[in-house]
C-alpha positions in Angstrom: -0.4 -0.4 0.4 1.4 3.4 -1.1 1.1 6.7 0.7 -0.1 9.9 -0.3 1.3 13.0 -0.3 -0.3 15.1 1.3 -2.4 18.0 -0.5 -0.9 21.8 -0.2 -3.6 23.9 -0.8 -1.9 27.0 -2.9 -4.1 30.3 -0.7 -3.5 34.0 -2.5 -1.2 35.7 -0.6 -3.1 39.0 0.9 -2.1 42.5 0.5 0.7 42.4 2.2 0.5 46.9 3.0 -1.9 45.3 6.1 0.8 44.0 8.0 1.2 48.1 8.1 -1.7 48.7 10.4 -0.2 45.9 13.5 1.9 46.5 15.9 5.6 45.7 15.6 5.5 44.1 18.6 3.1 41.2 17.1 5.5 41.0 14.2 8.1 40.5 16.1 6.6 37.8 17.3 5.4 36.1 14.4 8.6 36.9 12.5 9.9 34.8 16.0 7.3 31.5 15.8 8.3 31.1 12.4 12.3 31.3 12.9 11.8 28.8 14.7 9.3 26.8 13.9 6.9 27.3 16.3 3.5 26.6 13.6 1.2 27.0 17.1 3.0 30.2 18.5 1.5 31.3 15.4 -2.0 29.8 15.3 -2.3 30.9 18.4 -0.9 35.0 17.8 -3.4 34.5 14.3 -6.1 34.9 17.2 -5.8 38.4 18.0 -5.7 39.5 14.2 -9.4 41.0 14.4 -11.5 41.2 11.8 -10.0 43.8 9.4 -7.3 41.5 9.1 -8.6 37.8 8.2 -7.6 36.8 5.5 -3.7 38.0 6.3 -4.9 35.0 10.1 -6.0 32.3 8.1 -3.5 33.1 5.4 -0.8 32.8 8.1 -2.8 29.1 9.4 -2.6 27.7 6.4 0.8 28.2 5.8 1.9 27.3 9.2 -0.5 24.1 8.7 1.9 23.5 6.7 4.7 24.2 8.1 5.6 27.0 4.3 7.7 29.2 7.9 10.0 30.2 5.6 7.3 31.7 3.0 5.9 33.7 7.1 8.9 34.7 7.2 9.2 36.0 2.7 5.7 37.7 4.0 6.2 39.8 6.7 9.8 41.0 4.2 7.4 41.9 1.8 5.8 44.4 3.6 9.0 46.7 3.5 8.6 45.6 -0.2 7.5 48.9 -2.7 
């Protein structure tokens, strides 16, 4: 019996400019959790987001569930790109 590879769902990235409205300490905690590969901490952090940031929370949760920590860091850094 062959094991099937898990399906990785491509989740569209929300607008990174939304990140500029989030507190710096929250963003730092998120980046630290991503660098450490702490998926539970990432999901916990997303629970503190308001509805305005629902797309960001969903995106980060999906990436954390798929262990795409590097992608989370890249998304965080994309807020500095024009």
